[in-house]
C-alpha positions in Angstrom: 32.9 -77.3 -5.1 31.2 -77.4 -8.7 33.4 -75.6 -11.3 30.0 -73.3 -12.1 29.6 -72.5 -8.4 33.3 -71.8 -8.2 33.1 -69.7 -11.1 30.2 -67.7 -9.6 32.1 -67.2 -6.2 35.2 -66.1 -8.1 33.3 -63.5 -9.7 31.5 -62.4 -6.8 34.7 -62.1 -4.7 36.4 -60.2 -7.9 33.7 -57.5 -8.1 33.8 -57.0 -4.3 37.5 -56.1 -4.2 37.9 -55.0 -7.8 40.9 -57.1 -8.3 42.3 -60.1 -6.3 45.3 -62.6 -6.7 45.4 -66.4 -7.5 46.8 -67.2 -4.0 44.0 -65.6 -2.2 41.1 -67.0 -4.2 42.9 -70.6 -4.0 42.8 -70.0 -0.1 39.6 -68.7 0.3 37.9 -71.4 -1.9 40.1 -74.4 -0.7 41.4 -75.2 -4.1 44.7 -75.2 -5.5 46.2 -72.2 -7.4 46.5 -74.2 -10.8 42.9 -74.7 -10.6 42.2 -71.0 -9.9 44.2 -70.1 -12.8 42.4 -72.6 -15.3 39.4 -71.0 -13.8 40.7 -67.9 -14.7 41.6 -68.4 -18.1 38.0 -69.6 -19.0 36.3 -66.5 -17.4 38.8 -64.1 -19.4 38.0 -66.1 -22.4 34.2 -65.7 -22.0 34.8 -61.8 -21.2 33.7 -62.3 -17.8 36.7 -60.7 -15.8 40.3 -59.7 -16.9 43.2 -62.1 -15.9 46.4 -60.1 -15.2 49.8 -61.4 -13.9 48.9 -63.0 -10.5 45.4 -62.5 -10.6 42.1 -60.9 -12.1 40.4 -57.9 -12.3 36.8 -56.9 -13.3 35.8 -53.5 -14.9 33.7 -51.6 -12.2 31.6 -50.1 -15.1 31.7 -52.9 -17.7 28.3 -54.1 -16.8 26.7 -50.5 -16.6 25.4 -48.8 -19.8 27.3 -45.9 -20.9 24.1 -43.6 -20.6 23.5 -44.8 -17.1 27.2 -43.9 -16.0 26.9 -40.5 -17.7 24.1 -39.3 -14.9 26.0 -40.1 -12.2 27.5 -37.0 -10.3 26.7 -35.2 -13.6 26.9 -31.6 -12.0 30.3 -32.3 -10.9 31.3 -33.7 -14.5 29.8 -30.8 -15.9 31.5 -28.1 -13.7 34.9 -30.1 -14.6 33.9 -29.9 -18.2 33.2 -26.2 -18.1 36.4 -25.4 -16.6 38.4 -27.6 -18.6 37.1 -25.7 -22.0 38.4 -22.7 -20.8 42.1 -24.5 -21.4 41.2 -24.8 -25.1 42.8 -22.1 -27.2 41.7 -21.7 -31.0 43.7 -23.8 -33.0 44.6 -26.2 -30.6 44.9 -29.8 -31.4 43.6 -31.7 -28.4 43.6 -35.3 -27.6 40.0 -36.5 -25.6 40.2 -39.6 -23.5 37.3 -42.0 -23.2 34.5 -41.0 -20.4 31.6 -39.3 -19.3 33.2 -36.2 -18.4 35.3 -35.8 -21.7 31.9 -36.2 -23.5 31.0 -33.1 -21.7 34.0 -31.3 -22.5 33.5 -32.3 -26.2 29.8 -30.7 -26.2 31.7 -27.5 -24.8 34.1 -27.2 -27.9 31.2 -27.0 -30.5 31.7 -24.1 -32.8 35.7 -23.8 -31.7 38.2 -24.0 -34.5 40.0 -27.2 -32.8 41.3 -30.3 -34.0 39.9 -33.1 -31.9 41.6 -36.6 -31.8 39.8 -39.3 -29.8 38.9 -43.2 -29.4 35.8 -42.0 -28.0 32.6 -42.7 -30.1 30.6 -40.6 -27.5 33.0 -37.7 -28.5 32.5 -38.5 -32.0 28.5 -38.2 -31.4 28.9 -35.0 -29.6 30.9 -33.3 -32.4 30.3 -35.0 -35.8 28.1 -32.5 -37.0 30.0 -29.5 -36.2 31.8 -28.1 -39.5 34.2 -25.9 -36.8 35.7 -28.8 -35.4 38.3 -30.9 -37.6 37.8 -34.5 -35.8 40.0 -37.4 -36.3 38.8 -40.9 -34.7 41.3 -43.1 -33.7 40.8 -46.8 -35.2 40.7 -50.0 -33.3 38.3 -52.6 -31.8 34.9 -51.7 -30.4 34.4 -52.1 -26.8 30.6 -51.5 -26.7 29.9 -50.9 -22.9 32.0 -48.0 -23.1 31.6 -46.8 -26.5 35.4 -46.5 -27.2 38.0 -48.0 -29.8 40.5 -50.1 -28.2 43.5 -52.4 -29.0 46.9 -52.5 -30.9 45.3 -50.5 -33.8 44.3 -47.6 -31.5 47.7 -47.8 -29.9 49.6 -47.7 -33.5 47.5 -44.6 -34.7 48.3 -42.5 -31.4 52.1 -43.2 -32.3 51.3 -40.7 -35.0 49.6 -38.2 -32.9 51.4 -34.9 -31.8 48.6 -33.0 -29.7 49.0 -29.7 -27.9 47.3 -31.2 -24.8 45.4 -34.2 -23.8 42.4 -34.4 -21.6 42.5 -37.7 -19.6 40.0 -39.6 -17.5 40.6 -41.9 -14.7 39.0 -44.2 -12.4 40.6 -42.6 -9.5 43.7 -40.4 -7.6 45.3 -42.6 -4.9 46.3 -40.4 -1.6 49.9 -40.0 -3.4 48.7 -38.7 -6.4 48.9 -42.1 -8.4 46.5 -42.1 -11.2 44.5 -45.4 -11.5 42.0 -47.4 -13.6 40.0 -50.5 -13.6 39.9 -51.3 -17.6 42.9 -53.3 -18.6 42.6 -52.5 -22.3 42.4 -48.6 -21.6 45.4 -48.2 -19.6 48.0 -48.6 -22.6 46.0 -46.2 -24.6 46.0 -43.6 -21.7 49.7 -44.0 -21.5 50.0 -43.4 -25.3 48.0 -40.3 -24.8 50.4 -38.9 -22.3 53.1 -39.5 -24.6 51.5 -38.0 -27.6 50.3 -34.6 -26.0 52.5 -31.6 -25.0 50.1 -30.9 -21.8 48.5 -33.6 -19.7 45.3 -32.1 -18.2 43.3 -34.6 -15.9 39.6 -34.4 -15.5 38.4 -35.9 -12.1 35.6 -34.9 -10.4 35.8 -34.9 -6.6 34.2 -38.4 -5.9 37.5 -39.7 -8.0 39.3 -39.0 -4.6 40.3 -42.0 -4.0 38.5 -43.6 -6.8 38.9 -47.1 -7.6 41.2 -48.9 -9.9 43.9 -51.9 -9.3 45.8 -50.4 -12.5 48.5 -47.7 -12.3 48.4 -45.3 -15.4 51.1 -43.2 -14.0 52.5 -41.0 -11.2 51.5 -37.4 -10.3 54.8 -36.2 -12.0 53.2 -37.1 -15.5 50.4 -34.8 -15.0 50.3 -31.2 -15.6 46.9 -30.0 -14.8 44.0 -31.2 -12.2 40.7 -30.0 -13.1 38.3 -31.3 -10.4 35.4 -29.8 -8.0 35.4 -28.2 -4.0 35.3 -31.3 -1.9 37.9 -33.4 -3.7 40.5 -34.7 -1.1 43.0 -32.0 0.1 45.5 -34.1 1.1 45.7 -35.8 -2.3 45.4 -32.7 -4.0 48.4 -31.4 -1.8 50.5 -34.2 -2.9 49.7 -33.7 -6.6 50.7 -30.0 -6.1 53.8 -31.0 -4.5 54.8 -32.9 -7.4 54.5 -29.8 -9.4 50.8 -30.6 -10.8 48.8 -27.2 -11.2 45.4 -28.0 -9.7 42.1 -25.9 -10.9 38.8 -26.1 -8.7 35.7 -25.7 -10.5 
């Protein structure tokens, strides 16, 4: 099989599954694991996928413009944002994760006397003109498709932050309450945000149960509050509640 054909087939299979292993790809394509490892190194350098230990994964939203993602399930996202805004108190220092729901929450904070810390350029755009909101933008490398800043500089900046609460996004919540994501670059930032905040609030509309994602962010024991919609999977919500999570349904 020619290399370019093999690369196309690798990408097709990874996109279908979200993530796959070197062993499985080698078996499916009839080549050696070492050949697959070399292929993954090339595709990783090109930015086509992310190579991880033992395999590869692709960001499900990497090829979708932020504006396109923002209008998917927008009523559910808006309902979550409205309910989440009620948790914010004047004077709070809050961390806002990247994502289209946190962007909507940012809009709901206009005119509030709060301090917002974020790595999201969408949040920046929502709040930059508001004189009431004190806005702190974390530095880092620009991830253009998702309007965010990532990398070691972002992590280093987060180590200096002490927030009252973080509003976190995610790709999905598994039936056992595990929080998962698809984007390798964002996972360490989400973990750092959890560490930096007194209270962790997860914003996930009903379609994120179970959602997608091959990377574990944290367990339900690390989450204090989940804000979601009617119709979210009841079994998953019960598992989270059993771990001590307060579940708020909008």
